[in-house]
C-alpha angles and dihedrals in degrees: 000000000000098000089161087068094045098262116152101173138072115227132218119261116282121238132219133177115199130191121190128182119187137178126193127185133175112220108203109322099298110047127065122194121200128184121182137173129183143181126194125189118195129195142167087041120184118225118266135193128232139169112243098214112013122030097162099084131114095237107025092173090070096056120101093228093066111128138179116237118197111176121180091215142346139207132203126187136166150141137222135196116196135178124195124186137182131193115173108295093355128088130178136177140182133185140177124194138183123199143166130189124181139176122219106227122170089343091305126111111233124185116243116238092251096049107140117192095192141351131190122194135173137172147178134201137183125197132193132165093279107008137066127185121183137166134184135195127196130180122175142163117271119262121252120271135187116244119224134205124213125214111197097163093086123080088252113039113235136202123219122192119219127207109333115255092353094137135046135227120235118281120281121233133172140168117202128185133189133188123187136179128201120211119191113219132188089249101039139304131307121206124192124187140183120199134183117197117199090003094182090057091232115183102235113186115228106168148333136252130188125212141157107286130232128224126350087020097040113159093016130107112249127193112222124198113225127202143213118251120303122227107327121191119199133184123202137189126192125183118193117192 
C-alpha cells in the first residue's frame, strides 16, 4: 500500500499474459544469432504514481508534478536481433531492439514513461591470463515526456500540462570502458579495475524541471532540461581468499 501517496486500500492481484517466440542459430562455430519477439498483455492493474517531468529526485512524493495513473489495461510488445561472436581471447556482440509499451486510460492508448522505440548496443572484450579490456556502446531513443505550457499573464504564473507523454526527449548515447588486472597472491587473488562511464561526456537528457527564472527572465517560469551523469571514473579492488 502506497500510503506515502495517499493510498488507503489494498488492490487485487494484477494479471499478465506473456508470449515469447525465440530463434537461436549457431553460424559456424564462433557466431551465434538470436532473434526474439514478445508480447505481454496486462490487466487488473493497480494505480501507480509518477512524476510528469522529473523522476530522478530523492523524494518524488514531495514534487508538485506527482500524478496518479490508473489504466484499465496495458500492452507491451517488442523484438530483438542479437549477434554474439568469439575468436580466441576476443569476444564481440551487437544487438538492435524495437519495443512499445502502452497503458489504456479512458479508452485512449498512452505511452508509458519508459517506452523505448529502438535501442542499438554493441560491445567488445579481450581476455588474457591477467588482463581484461571491455567496452560497450549503447544508443537508444529518448523516453516520452509531457510538454507543458506557461501562462505568465496572470498575477500568479501557472503551468498547464498538455497530453501526457506526447513528446520525446533527445536520444540517449553512452560509451563505457573497463580495464581490470588480476594478481595472484599466496593467499588468494587480487583484482583491480578502472572504469569510465559515459567517457565522451555526452549530455543525455533525463527529465525537466521548472523554476522561477533569473535575469533576463526574472519572475517568469522557466523549464530547465536536466541530464544523466557526466563522465564518471571508478576504481575497484577485490580480494578473493
